[in-house]
MDTraj code that builds the backbone (N, CA, C; nanometers):
import mdtraj as md
import numpy as np

residues = "UNK UNK UNK UNK UNK UNK UNK UNK UNK UNK UNK UNK UNK UNK UNK UNK UNK UNK UNK UNK UNK UNK UNK UNK UNK UNK UNK UNK UNK UNK UNK UNK UNK UNK UNK UNK UNK UNK UNK UNK UNK UNK UNK UNK UNK UNK UNK UNK UNK UNK UNK UNK UNK UNK UNK UNK UNK UNK UNK UNK UNK UNK UNK UNK UNK UNK UNK UNK UNK UNK UNK UNK UNK UNK UNK UNK UNK UNK UNK UNK UNK UNK UNK UNK UNK UNK UNK UNK UNK UNK UNK UNK UNK UNK UNK UNK UNK UNK UNK UNK UNK UNK UNK UNK UNK UNK UNK UNK UNK UNK UNK UNK UNK UNK UNK UNK UNK UNK UNK UNK UNK UNK UNK UNK UNK UNK UNK UNK UNK UNK UNK UNK UNK UNK UNK UNK UNK UNK UNK UNK UNK UNK UNK UNK UNK UNK UNK UNK UNK UNK UNK UNK UNK UNK UNK UNK UNK UNK UNK UNK UNK UNK UNK UNK UNK UNK UNK UNK UNK UNK UNK UNK UNK UNK UNK UNK UNK UNK UNK UNK UNK UNK UNK UNK UNK UNK UNK UNK UNK UNK UNK UNK UNK UNK UNK UNK UNK UNK UNK UNK UNK UNK UNK UNK UNK UNK UNK UNK UNK UNK UNK UNK UNK".split()
xyz = np.array([
    [0.0867, -0.1370, 0.0462],
    [0.0135, 0.0081, 0.0072],
    [0.1142, 0.1387, -0.0239],
    [0.0224, 0.2185, -0.0468],
    [0.1219, 0.3634, -0.0788],
    [0.1179, 0.4433, 0.0658],
    [0.2720, 0.4628, 0.1473],
    [0.2346, 0.5380, 0.2252],
    [0.1660, 0.6202, 0.2915],
    [0.1151, 0.7000, 0.1629],
    [0.0829, 0.8325, 0.1834],
    [-0.0838, 0.7966, 0.1997],
    [-0.1051, 0.7003, 0.1878],
    [-0.2474, 0.6467, 0.2766],
    [-0.2675, 0.6380, 0.3731],
    [-0.1549, 0.6169, 0.4662],
    [-0.1496, 0.5777, 0.5594],
    [-0.2002, 0.6884, 0.6376],
    [-0.3108, 0.7093, 0.7391],
    [-0.3755, 0.7828, 0.7988],
    [-0.2857, 0.8502, 0.9692],
    [-0.2734, 0.9839, 0.9606],
    [-0.1803, 0.9562, 1.1452],
    [-0.2750, 1.0858, 1.1667],
    [-0.3069, 1.0851, 1.2784],
    [-0.3647, 1.1966, 1.3377],
    [-0.2732, 1.2725, 1.4902],
    [-0.2273, 1.3680, 1.4969],
    [-0.1802, 1.4480, 1.5819],
    [-0.2640, 1.4701, 1.6740],
    [-0.2483, 1.4568, 1.7936],
    [-0.3427, 1.5427, 1.9081],
    [-0.2873, 1.6252, 1.9996],
    [-0.3604, 1.7348, 2.0211],
    [-0.2810, 1.8402, 2.1266],
    [-0.3865, 1.8851, 2.2185],
    [-0.3372, 1.8908, 2.3487],
    [-0.4426, 1.9423, 2.4174],
    [-0.3930, 2.0783, 2.4301],
    [-0.4672, 2.1878, 2.4330],
    [-0.4569, 2.3142, 2.4589],
    [-0.5417, 2.4127, 2.5644],
    [-0.4905, 2.5281, 2.6384],
    [-0.5762, 2.6168, 2.6926],
    [-0.4809, 2.7564, 2.6543],
    [-0.6377, 2.8603, 2.6693],
    [-0.5987, 2.9584, 2.5981],
    [-0.4480, 3.0519, 2.6478],
    [-0.4182, 3.1159, 2.6271],
    [-0.2565, 3.2434, 2.6361],
    [-0.1763, 3.1830, 2.5621],
    [-0.1366, 3.0740, 2.5262],
    [-0.0381, 3.0842, 2.3917],
    [-0.0531, 3.0343, 2.2621],
    [-0.1512, 3.1914, 2.2398],
    [-0.1919, 3.2011, 2.0726],
    [-0.0459, 3.1488, 1.9653],
    [0.0490, 3.2262, 2.0125],
    [0.2134, 3.1855, 1.9214],
    [0.2296, 3.0786, 1.8940],
    [0.2191, 2.9809, 2.0001],
    [0.3230, 2.8782, 2.0211],
    [0.1815, 2.7928, 1.9617],
    [0.0800, 2.8111, 1.9627],
    [-0.0526, 2.7089, 1.9466],
    [-0.0123, 2.7313, 1.7716],
    [0.0201, 2.8227, 1.7370],
    [0.0103, 2.8845, 1.5995],
    [0.1273, 2.7556, 1.5047],
    [0.2614, 2.7729, 1.5825],
    [0.3627, 2.7421, 1.5514],
    [0.3348, 2.5586, 1.5252],
    [0.2903, 2.5275, 1.6471],
    [0.2482, 2.4059, 1.6827],
    [0.1824, 2.3283, 1.5792],
    [0.0538, 2.3822, 1.5381],
    [-0.0275, 2.3616, 1.4220],
    [0.0354, 2.3663, 1.2967],
    [0.1043, 2.4780, 1.2465],
    [0.1479, 2.4861, 1.1074],
    [0.2553, 2.3710, 1.0619],
    [0.2993, 2.3350, 1.1887],
    [0.4346, 2.2066, 1.1594],
    [0.3671, 2.0802, 1.1608],
    [0.2538, 2.0857, 1.1943],
    [0.1742, 2.0025, 1.1603],
    [0.1417, 1.9806, 1.0008],
    [0.0873, 2.0727, 0.9492],
    [0.0214, 2.1254, 0.8657],
    [0.1771, 2.1381, 0.7422],
    [0.2295, 2.1416, 0.7803],
    [0.3614, 2.1035, 0.6956],
    [0.4664, 1.9886, 0.6691],
    [0.3478, 1.8941, 0.7070],
    [0.4800, 1.7561, 0.7302],
    [0.4012, 1.6713, 0.6196],
    [0.5314, 1.6206, 0.5377],
    [0.5636, 1.5766, 0.4236],
    [0.4916, 1.4428, 0.4422],
    [0.4150, 1.3317, 0.5562],
    [0.3204, 1.2942, 0.5086],
    [0.1962, 1.3362, 0.5622],
    [0.0816, 1.3422, 0.4975],
    [-0.0523, 1.4086, 0.5369],
    [-0.0747, 1.3428, 0.6791],
    [-0.1286, 1.4950, 0.7501],
    [-0.1572, 1.4538, 0.9140],
    [-0.2579, 1.5089, 0.9181],
    [-0.3418, 1.4811, 0.9963],
    [-0.4820, 1.5594, 1.0243],
    [-0.4338, 1.6131, 1.2225],
    [-0.4642, 1.7227, 1.2110],
    [-0.4502, 1.7778, 1.3779],
    [-0.5623, 1.7700, 1.4230],
    [-0.5862, 1.7211, 1.5501],
    [-0.7057, 1.7128, 1.6264],
    [-0.6264, 1.8287, 1.7383],
    [-0.7576, 1.9417, 1.7941],
    [-0.7105, 1.9899, 1.8365],
    [-0.7994, 2.0099, 2.0213],
    [-0.7701, 1.9792, 2.1482],
    [-0.8598, 1.9323, 2.2157],
    [-0.8665, 2.0608, 2.3507],
    [-0.9523, 2.1891, 2.3463],
    [-0.9429, 2.2659, 2.4502],
    [-0.9502, 2.2290, 2.6156],
    [-0.9299, 2.2611, 2.6812],
    [-0.9243, 2.1844, 2.7726],
    [-1.0158, 2.3280, 2.8791],
    [-1.1331, 2.3306, 2.8482],
    [-1.2072, 2.4142, 2.9286],
    [-1.1681, 2.5864, 2.8759],
    [-1.1218, 2.6179, 2.7946],
    [-1.0940, 2.7934, 2.7563],
    [-1.0668, 2.7576, 2.6049],
    [-1.1876, 2.7115, 2.5265],
    [-1.1256, 2.7046, 2.3842],
    [-1.0948, 2.8682, 2.3213],
    [-0.9916, 2.8581, 2.2051],
    [-0.9855, 2.9632, 2.1423],
    [-1.0761, 2.9532, 1.9811],
    [-1.1414, 3.0574, 2.0038],
    [-1.2811, 3.0245, 1.8720],
    [-1.1654, 3.0774, 1.7427],
    [-1.0887, 3.0975, 1.7398],
    [-0.9894, 3.1100, 1.5803],
    [-0.9698, 3.0069, 1.5079],
    [-0.9132, 2.8996, 1.6217],
    [-0.8889, 2.7548, 1.5740],
    [-1.0411, 2.6948, 1.4783],
    [-1.1550, 2.7368, 1.5138],
    [-1.2456, 2.6931, 1.4185],
    [-1.2144, 2.7241, 1.2496],
    [-1.1041, 2.7934, 1.2516],
    [-1.1161, 2.8715, 1.0803],
    [-1.0008, 2.7998, 1.0350],
    [-0.9355, 2.7177, 1.1482],
    [-0.7630, 2.6515, 1.0675],
    [-0.8223, 2.5095, 1.0071],
    [-0.7162, 2.4770, 0.9758],
    [-0.7325, 2.2847, 0.8792],
    [-0.7174, 2.1993, 0.9698],
    [-0.7606, 2.1984, 1.0696],
    [-0.7893, 2.1461, 1.1733],
    [-0.9366, 2.0747, 1.2064],
    [-0.9172, 1.9509, 1.3522],
    [-1.0571, 1.9039, 1.3794],
    [-1.0605, 1.9910, 1.5409],
    [-1.1610, 2.0692, 1.5763],
    [-1.1492, 2.1254, 1.7276],
    [-1.2736, 2.0693, 1.8275],
    [-1.2349, 2.0270, 1.9125],
    [-1.3078, 1.9598, 2.0220],
    [-1.2539, 2.0467, 2.1541],
    [-1.3949, 2.0861, 2.1997],
    [-1.3937, 2.1325, 2.3445],
    [-1.4643, 2.0709, 2.4304],
    [-1.3801, 2.0441, 2.5484],
    [-1.4209, 2.0060, 2.7045],
    [-1.4587, 2.1392, 2.7251],
    [-1.6331, 2.1370, 2.7633],
    [-1.6375, 2.2347, 2.8368],
    [-1.6002, 2.2881, 3.0166],
    [-1.5690, 2.2282, 3.0760],
    [-1.5041, 2.1874, 3.1683],
    [-1.3353, 2.1832, 3.2082],
    [-1.2681, 2.2478, 3.2790],
    [-1.1295, 2.2122, 3.2622],
    [-1.1271, 2.1442, 3.3685],
    [-1.0076, 2.0487, 3.3159],
    [-0.9866, 1.9166, 3.4092],
    [-0.8356, 1.9603, 3.4758],
    [-0.7466, 2.0297, 3.4445],
    [-0.6403, 2.0647, 3.4953],
    [-0.5685, 1.9555, 3.5564],
    [-0.5010, 1.8794, 3.4616],
    [-0.4424, 1.7619, 3.4684],
    [-0.2848, 1.7351, 3.3169],
    [-0.3007, 1.8218, 3.3662],
    [-0.1446, 1.8607, 3.2280],
    [-0.1876, 1.8011, 3.0855],
    [-0.3116, 1.7978, 3.0476],
    [-0.3598, 1.7768, 2.9321],
    [-0.3983, 1.6257, 2.9234],
    [-0.4331, 1.5332, 3.0085],
    [-0.3672, 1.4259, 3.0491],
    [-0.5418, 1.3603, 2.9558],
    [-0.6222, 1.4766, 3.0201],
    [-0.7992, 1.3827, 3.0355],
    [-0.8293, 1.4665, 2.8477],
    [-0.8112, 1.5704, 2.8280],
    [-0.8024, 1.6049, 2.6516],
    [-0.7252, 1.4971, 2.5901],
    [-0.5944, 1.4779, 2.6281],
    [-0.5314, 1.3628, 2.5600],
    [-0.5911, 1.2431, 2.5286],
    [-0.6700, 1.2197, 2.6406],
    [-0.7432, 1.0743, 2.6052],
    [-0.8585, 1.0971, 2.5165],
    [-0.9344, 1.2410, 2.5306],
    [-1.0449, 1.2622, 2.4427],
    [-1.0217, 1.2660, 2.3070],
    [-0.9177, 1.3171, 2.2881],
    [-0.8350, 1.3556, 2.1351],
    [-0.8159, 1.2051, 2.1118],
    [-0.7544, 1.1512, 2.1897],
    [-0.6802, 1.0207, 2.1223],
    [-0.8285, 0.8686, 2.0856],
    [-0.9133, 0.8923, 2.1999],
    [-1.0256, 0.7859, 2.1581],
    [-1.1127, 0.8449, 2.0117],
    [-1.0979, 1.0065, 1.9642],
    [-1.2182, 1.0381, 1.8703],
    [-1.0488, 0.9937, 1.7093],
    [-0.9521, 1.0091, 1.7573],
    [-0.8733, 0.9309, 1.6519],
    [-0.8892, 0.7912, 1.6215],
    [-0.9366, 0.6962, 1.7374],
    [-0.9504, 0.5631, 1.7360],
    [-1.0633, 0.5429, 1.6421],
    [-1.1970, 0.6427, 1.7258],
    [-1.2833, 0.6059, 1.6507],
    [-1.3137, 0.6263, 1.4695],
    [-1.1972, 0.7299, 1.4551],
    [-1.2174, 0.7973, 1.3207],
    [-1.1485, 0.6820, 1.2433],
    [-1.1045, 0.5566, 1.2574],
    [-1.0192, 0.4751, 1.2727],
    [-0.8448, 0.5296, 1.1978],
    [-0.7938, 0.6263, 1.2325],
    [-0.6583, 0.6641, 1.2170],
    [-0.5444, 0.5352, 1.2376],
    [-0.4668, 0.5255, 1.1142],
    [-0.3504, 0.4348, 1.1230],
    [-0.2448, 0.4636, 1.2170],
    [-0.1942, 0.5956, 1.2664],
    [-0.1145, 0.6126, 1.4028],
    [-0.1454, 0.7369, 1.4534],
    [-0.1674, 0.7086, 1.6288],
    [-0.2328, 0.8647, 1.6733],
    [-0.0692, 0.8772, 1.7501],
    [-0.0481, 1.0240, 1.7172],
    [0.0802, 1.0501, 1.7937],
    [-0.0056, 1.2253, 1.8978],
    [0.1208, 1.2465, 1.9147],
    [0.0512, 1.3690, 2.0130],
    [0.1828, 1.4668, 2.0421],
    [0.0792, 1.6181, 2.0517],
    [0.1877, 1.7202, 2.0195],
    [0.1484, 1.8035, 2.0964],
    [0.2454, 1.8481, 2.2333],
    [0.1968, 1.9504, 2.3136],
    [0.2198, 2.1277, 2.2146],
    [0.0978, 2.1912, 2.2831],
    [0.0635, 2.3053, 2.2259],
    [0.1860, 2.3893, 2.2051],
    [0.3502, 2.3605, 2.3544],
    [0.4475, 2.4784, 2.2921],
    [0.5324, 2.3923, 2.2325],
    [0.5180, 2.2891, 2.1567],
    [0.6549, 2.2218, 2.0967],
    [0.6290, 2.1814, 1.9125],
    [0.6840, 2.1662, 1.8649],
    [0.6439, 2.1485, 1.6652],
    [0.7686, 2.0366, 1.6632],
    [0.7314, 2.0343, 1.5110],
    [0.8027, 1.9011, 1.4308],
    [0.8970, 1.9517, 1.3247],
    [0.9993, 1.8687, 1.3399],
    [1.0418, 1.8973, 1.1975],
    [0.9656, 1.8599, 1.0842],
    [0.9532, 1.8843, 0.9446],
    [0.8601, 1.8838, 0.8331],
    [0.8694, 1.6983, 0.8083],
    [0.9698, 1.5967, 0.8125],
    [0.9719, 1.4822, 0.8439],
    [0.9363, 1.3651, 0.9361],
    [0.9008, 1.4631, 0.9939],
    [0.8417, 1.3435, 1.1547],
    [0.7965, 1.2608, 1.1126],
    [0.6356, 1.2779, 1.0602],
    [0.5935, 1.1815, 1.0605],
    [0.6234, 1.0768, 0.9414],
    [0.6782, 1.1221, 0.8555],
    [0.7114, 1.0251, 0.7304],
    [0.8035, 0.9441, 0.7652],
    [0.8957, 0.9810, 0.8613],
    [1.0055, 0.9048, 0.9047],
    [1.0080, 0.8318, 0.9662],
    [0.8403, 0.8060, 1.0729],
    [0.7762, 0.7255, 1.1396],
    [0.7148, 0.5969, 1.0850],
    [0.6233, 0.6463, 0.9908],
    [0.5452, 0.5967, 0.9263],
    [0.6185, 0.4815, 0.8436],
    [0.7473, 0.5585, 0.8041],
    [0.8365, 0.4256, 0.7003],
    [0.9132, 0.3454, 0.8344],
    [0.9372, 0.3663, 0.9493],
    [1.0093, 0.3094, 1.0344],
    [0.8737, 0.1914, 1.0644],
    [0.7575, 0.2440, 1.0810],
    [0.6836, 0.1166, 1.1335],
    [0.6654, -0.0074, 0.9853],
    [0.6585, 0.0701, 0.8743],
    [0.6680, 0.0210, 0.7489],
    [0.7811, -0.1249, 0.7429],
    [0.9198, -0.0483, 0.7665],
    [1.0044, -0.1568, 0.7764],
    [1.0198, -0.2522, 0.9087],
    [0.9345, -0.2500, 1.0133],
    [0.9314, -0.2894, 1.1337],
    [0.8856, -0.3835, 1.2152],
    [0.7108, -0.3582, 1.1514],
    [0.5993, -0.3687, 1.2238],
    [0.5588, -0.3420, 1.3154],
    [0.6574, -0.2428, 1.4349],
    [0.6950, -0.2235, 1.5405],
    [0.5178, -0.1328, 1.5320],
    [0.4565, -0.1437, 1.6680],
    [0.3371, -0.0506, 1.6968],
    [0.3899, 0.0697, 1.7588],
    [0.5116, 0.0819, 1.8148],
    [0.5283, 0.1916, 1.9227],
    [0.6678, 0.2485, 1.7941],
    [0.6717, 0.3813, 1.7436],
    [0.7334, 0.4114, 1.6752],
    [0.8354, 0.5605, 1.7750],
    [0.9613, 0.5155, 1.7402],
    [0.9954, 0.6956, 1.8526],
    [1.1065, 0.7697, 1.7768],
    [1.1199, 0.8822, 1.7445],
    [1.1974, 0.9486, 1.7529],
    [1.3004, 1.0515, 1.8787],
    [1.3855, 1.0792, 1.8781],
    [1.4725, 1.1899, 1.9432],
    [1.4431, 1.3370, 1.9512],
    [1.4920, 1.3789, 2.0236],
    [1.3990, 1.5517, 2.0280],
    [1.5010, 1.6518, 2.0553],
    [1.4938, 1.7390, 2.0141],
    [1.5904, 1.8543, 2.0314],
    [1.5402, 1.9535, 2.1363],
    [1.6043, 1.9839, 2.2453],
    [1.5632, 2.0961, 2.3340],
    [1.5712, 2.2254, 2.2846],
    [1.5079, 2.2931, 2.3171],
    [1.4641, 2.4744, 2.2558],
    [1.4721, 2.5451, 2.3754],
    [1.5439, 2.6567, 2.3927],
    [1.4867, 2.7421, 2.4906],
    [1.3610, 2.7951, 2.4832],
    [1.3115, 2.8946, 2.6089],
    [1.1299, 2.9331, 2.5791],
    [1.1354, 3.0488, 2.4737],
    [1.2509, 3.0993, 2.4100],
    [1.1621, 3.1738, 2.2606],
    [1.2304, 3.1228, 2.1504],
    [1.2461, 2.9599, 2.1927],
    [1.2162, 2.9027, 2.0749],
    [1.3455, 2.8619, 2.0027],
    [1.4838, 2.9203, 2.0688],
    [1.5919, 2.8912, 2.0175],
    [1.6196, 2.7804, 2.0660],
    [1.7636, 2.6669, 1.9758],
    [1.8232, 2.5155, 2.0105],
    [1.8961, 2.5349, 2.0908],
    [1.9010, 2.4351, 2.1920],
    [2.0568, 2.4494, 2.3011],
    [2.0598, 2.3358, 2.2663],
    [2.0022, 2.2324, 2.1942],
    [2.1198, 2.1183, 2.1907],
    [1.9636, 1.9507, 2.1922],
    [2.0716, 1.8463, 2.1567],
    [1.9906, 1.7005, 2.1432],
    [1.9859, 1.6892, 2.2556],
    [1.8577, 1.6452, 2.2999],
    [1.8512, 1.5728, 2.4623],
    [1.8519, 1.4329, 2.4459],
    [1.9822, 1.3584, 2.5698],
    [2.0085, 1.2843, 2.6023],
    [1.9130, 1.1815, 2.6624],
    [1.8149, 1.2435, 2.7038],
    [1.7330, 1.1316, 2.7889],
    [1.6152, 1.0580, 2.7116],
    [1.5537, 1.0977, 2.6014],
    [1.4220, 1.0796, 2.5045],
    [1.5455, 0.9872, 2.4089],
    [1.5599, 0.8429, 2.4477],
    [1.6340, 0.7273, 2.4019],
    [1.5255, 0.6368, 2.3172],
    [1.3889, 0.6587, 2.3921],
    [1.3134, 0.5069, 2.2948],
    [1.3616, 0.3970, 2.3619],
    [1.4251, 0.3930, 2.4642],
    [1.4566, 0.3163, 2.5776],
    [1.4053, 0.2709, 2.6826],
    [1.4745, 0.3672, 2.7952],
    [1.4479, 0.4030, 2.9151],
    [1.3453, 0.5002, 2.9163],
    [1.3710, 0.5937, 2.8273],
    [1.2150, 0.6929, 2.8384],
    [1.2171, 0.7604, 2.6580],
    [1.0760, 0.8012, 2.6483],
    [1.0871, 0.8626, 2.5602],
    [0.9416, 0.9378, 2.6020],
    [1.0071, 1.0841, 2.5497],
    [0.8815, 1.1887, 2.5820],
    [0.7944, 1.1620, 2.4586],
    [0.6459, 1.2154, 2.5056],
    [0.5134, 1.1820, 2.4118],
    [0.5222, 1.1922, 2.3216],
    [0.5795, 1.3702, 2.2955],
    [0.5775, 1.4256, 2.1543],
    [0.6488, 1.3292, 2.0690],
    [0.7544, 1.2632, 2.0937],
    [0.8318, 1.1521, 2.0065],
    [0.7790, 1.0467, 1.9863],
    [0.6778, 0.9953, 2.0090],
    [0.6085, 0.8741, 1.9913],
    [0.4626, 0.8714, 1.9026],
    [0.4626, 0.7668, 1.8236],
    [0.3544, 0.7164, 1.7455],
    [0.3194, 0.5828, 1.7677],
    [0.1891, 0.6212, 1.7882],
    [0.1651, 0.4408, 1.8298],
    [0.1173, 0.3787, 1.7169],
    [0.0905, 0.2773, 1.6547],
    [0.0445, 0.2082, 1.5491],
    [0.0136, 0.0915, 1.5888],
    [-0.1239, 0.0172, 1.4872],
    [-0.2164, -0.1332, 1.5464],
    [-0.2202, -0.1394, 1.6891],
    [-0.2030, -0.2118, 1.7531],
    [-0.2089, -0.2743, 1.8563],
    [-0.1799, -0.1420, 1.9964],
    [-0.1001, -0.0824, 1.9728],
    [-0.0362, 0.0549, 2.0248],
    [-0.1626, 0.1357, 2.0395],
    [-0.2351, 0.1476, 1.9406],
    [-0.3086, 0.2539, 1.9433],
    [-0.4053, 0.2453, 2.0793],
    [-0.4193, 0.1199, 2.1173],
    [-0.5422, 0.1119, 2.2527],
    [-0.4588, 0.1513, 2.3734],
    [-0.3368, 0.2211, 2.3919],
    [-0.2507, 0.2853, 2.4440],
    [-0.2844, 0.4002, 2.4782],
    [-0.3347, 0.4621, 2.3643],
    [-0.3642, 0.6113, 2.3879],
    [-0.4298, 0.6497, 2.4348],
    [-0.5645, 0.5284, 2.4721],
    [-0.7022, 0.5614, 2.5578],
    [-0.6630, 0.5707, 2.6857],
    [-0.5602, 0.5387, 2.7360],
    [-0.5528, 0.5642, 2.8913],
    [-0.4647, 0.6577, 2.9830],
    [-0.4326, 0.7858, 2.9068],
    [-0.4006, 0.8711, 2.9850],
    [-0.5174, 0.9375, 3.0317],
    [-0.6351, 0.9637, 3.0658],
    [-0.7117, 1.0357, 3.1633],
    [-0.7246, 0.8691, 3.2859],
    [-0.6360, 0.7980, 3.2743],
    [-0.5771, 0.7106, 3.3861],
    [-0.4639, 0.6637, 3.4594],
    [-0.4236, 0.8133, 3.4581],
    [-0.2883, 0.7608, 3.5287],
    [-0.3102, 0.8469, 3.6406],
    [-0.2763, 0.8237, 3.7792],
    [-0.3164, 0.8423, 3.9191],
    [-0.3100, 0.9941, 3.9111],
    [-0.4016, 1.0524, 4.0153],
    [-0.3958, 1.1961, 4.0010],
    [-0.2678, 1.2740, 4.0331],
    [-0.1788, 1.2036, 4.1580],
    [-0.0781, 1.2491, 4.1503],
    [0.0271, 1.2471, 4.0890],
    [0.0122, 1.1848, 3.9792],
    [0.1167, 1.1581, 3.8477],
    [0.1093, 1.2254, 3.7396],
    [-0.0244, 1.3241, 3.7411],
    [-0.0113, 1.3751, 3.5867],
    [0.0694, 1.4812, 3.5538],
    [0.1374, 1.5556, 3.6367],
    [0.2773, 1.6103, 3.6168],
    [0.3878, 1.5216, 3.5258],
    [0.3796, 1.4220, 3.5534],
    [0.4901, 1.3226, 3.5119],
    [0.3802, 1.1973, 3.4138],
    [0.2778, 1.2653, 3.3882],
    [0.1889, 1.1500, 3.2886],
    [0.2861, 1.1025, 3.1542],
    [0.3940, 1.1809, 3.1400],
    [0.4941, 1.1264, 3.0182],
    [0.5758, 1.0065, 3.0496],
    [0.6099, 0.9761, 3.1843],
    [0.6713, 0.8802, 3.1844],
    [0.5815, 0.7854, 3.2839],
    [0.4675, 0.7557, 3.3054],
    [0.3890, 0.6908, 3.3261],
    [0.3014, 0.5916, 3.2199],
    [0.3296, 0.7072, 3.1383],
    [0.2554, 0.6432, 2.9977],
    [0.3665, 0.5498, 2.9200],
    [0.5114, 0.6149, 2.9702],
    [0.6585, 0.5405, 2.9093],
    [0.6125, 0.3818, 2.9924],
    [0.6176, 0.4410, 3.1199],
    [0.6215, 0.2954, 3.1781],
    [0.5022, 0.1962, 3.1139],
    [0.4117, 0.2441, 3.1041],
    [0.2405, 0.1134, 3.0589],
    [0.2943, 0.0739, 2.9113],
    [0.4238, 0.1545, 2.8233],
    [0.4372, 0.1159, 2.7014],
    [0.5380, 0.0134, 2.7471],
    [0.6470, 0.0070, 2.8221],
    [0.7768, -0.0766, 2.8653],
    [0.6494, -0.2352, 2.9226],
    [0.6071, -0.2014, 2.9685],
    [0.5166, -0.3112, 3.0532],
    [0.4044, -0.3991, 2.9507],
    [0.4093, -0.3099, 2.8577],
    [0.2944, -0.3735, 2.7712],
    [0.3985, -0.5072, 2.6574],
    [0.4949, -0.4663, 2.6777],
    [0.6174, -0.5881, 2.5985],
    [0.5821, -0.5872, 2.4393],
    [0.5080, -0.4769, 2.4308],
    [0.5200, -0.4366, 2.2733],
    [0.6305, -0.3926, 2.1867],
    [0.6320, -0.4645, 2.0703],
    [0.7460, -0.4414, 1.9689],
    [0.7691, -0.2677, 2.0053],
    [0.9230, -0.2485, 1.9755],
    [0.9370, -0.0845, 1.9417],
    [1.0506, -0.0883, 1.8619],
    [1.0294, 0.0658, 1.8005],
    [1.1556, 0.0835, 1.7205],
    [1.1646, 0.2111, 1.7233],
    [1.2785, 0.2737, 1.7271],
    [1.3573, 0.4065, 1.7426],
    [1.4328, 0.4164, 1.6180],
    [1.3760, 0.5877, 1.5473],
    [1.4420, 0.6362, 1.4685],
    [1.5888, 0.6418, 1.4200],
    [1.6071, 0.7201, 1.5937],
    [1.7233, 0.8080, 1.6074],
    [1.7641, 0.9098, 1.5084],
    [1.6356, 0.9751, 1.4432],
    [1.6122, 1.1376, 1.4143],
    [1.5483, 1.2044, 1.5265],
    [1.6321, 1.3272, 1.5216],
    [1.5859, 1.4593, 1.6362],
    [1.4763, 1.5142, 1.5678],
    [1.3516, 1.4475, 1.5354],
    [1.2403, 1.5624, 1.4646],
    [1.1213, 1.6443, 1.5788],
    [1.1562, 1.5958, 1.6500],
    [1.0784, 1.6774, 1.7422],
    [1.1639, 1.8343, 1.8121],
    [1.0692, 1.9071, 1.8425],
    [1.1288, 2.0507, 1.8848],
    [1.0510, 2.0488, 2.0302],
    [1.1354, 2.0682, 2.1353],
    [1.0816, 2.0423, 2.2663],
    [1.1141, 2.2020, 2.3237],
    [1.0385, 2.2697, 2.3828],
    [1.0589, 2.4265, 2.4368],
    [1.0093, 2.3565, 2.5743],
    [1.1501, 2.4306, 2.6731],
    [1.1511, 2.3639, 2.8183],
    [1.1783, 2.4856, 2.9245],
    [1.0481, 2.4025, 3.0187],
    [1.1146, 2.4665, 3.1030],
    [1.1298, 2.4308, 3.2434],
    [1.2064, 2.3378, 3.2181],
    [1.2731, 2.2253, 3.3201],
    [1.4102, 2.2418, 3.3732],
    [1.4208, 2.3212, 3.4441],
    [1.5735, 2.3886, 3.4622],
    [1.6714, 2.2988, 3.4687],
    [1.6629, 2.1235, 3.5063],
    [1.7357, 2.0391, 3.4679],
    [1.7709, 2.0002, 3.3360],
    [1.7391, 2.0258, 3.2320],
    [1.7842, 2.0531, 3.1122],
    [1.8683, 2.1590, 3.0553],
    [1.8790, 2.3117, 3.1067],
    [1.9410, 2.4027, 3.1243],
    [2.1259, 2.3464, 3.1986],
    [2.0689, 2.2875, 3.2693],
    [2.1917, 2.2629, 3.3549],
    [2.2967, 2.1421, 3.2559],
    [2.1651, 2.0732, 3.1969],
    [2.2750, 1.9636, 3.1062],
    [2.3065, 2.0313, 3.0028],
    [2.2852, 2.1334, 2.9491],
    [2.3378, 2.2057, 2.8611],
    [2.4569, 2.3183, 2.9363],
    [2.4596, 2.2976, 3.0422],
    [2.5890, 2.4224, 3.1025],
    [2.5378, 2.5412, 3.0388],
    [2.3898, 2.5644, 3.0724],
    [2.3403, 2.7170, 3.0773],
    [2.2169, 2.7357, 3.1808],
    [2.2275, 2.8658, 3.2539],
    [2.1614, 2.9234, 3.4056],
    [1.9962, 2.8810, 3.2995],
    [1.9050, 2.8252, 3.4059],
    [1.7627, 2.8305, 3.3689],
    [1.7212, 2.9703, 3.3526],
    [1.6159, 3.0008, 3.2897],
    [1.5338, 3.0791, 3.2762],
    [1.4172, 3.1400, 3.4573],
    [1.4394, 3.2246, 3.4697],
    [1.3676, 3.2812, 3.6110],
    [1.2312, 3.1663, 3.5776],
])
top = md.Topology()
chain = top.add_chain()
for i, resn in enumerate(residues, 1):
    res = top.add_residue(resn, chain, resSeq=i)
    for name in ("N", "CA", "C"):
        top.add_atom(name, md.element.get_by_symbol(name[0]), res)
traj = md.Trajectory(xyz[None], top)
């Protein structure tokens, strides 16, 4: 089958107040060399402008305040219901290289692995590049923005709202633990195709920089 027919959805939870970052996030999905659908999920604070974007817009009328985990689960459920072949996630402050989806769809085609991951680039809050992240390696850990779930792996994307309440702040690590426990085959591209805008002090220290306030 033509890989271009392989349908991929990116789910982005968002709240109001990050319009410029959200626009960059969305434009990076639109710019993918592999056609993708963007599903944006408002967590109680919708941006009406999004209704005019080339995207699907889901509005949750109640704010959940769980670091985006419930909106991720709702968006994933919609993607599963629409029978997307691959389901990925992209935070509203991050963005993608144009070949991100294409490289991971090709990796899945070669390996048939239901969990496919990439590397990520760490960026300062102004979007400037710091360097490659040494932690998101597709083995010990993979940032949620770096994963696409295919085949039977798609069922795992429905688990976001089940992250324990006290662990929502590290929900990506909980999800990756579930991935490891699932024993589903994994494949790692080794390509740094995700740009991660970081506000975590440890990332700056790792790059020998002083963290922002």
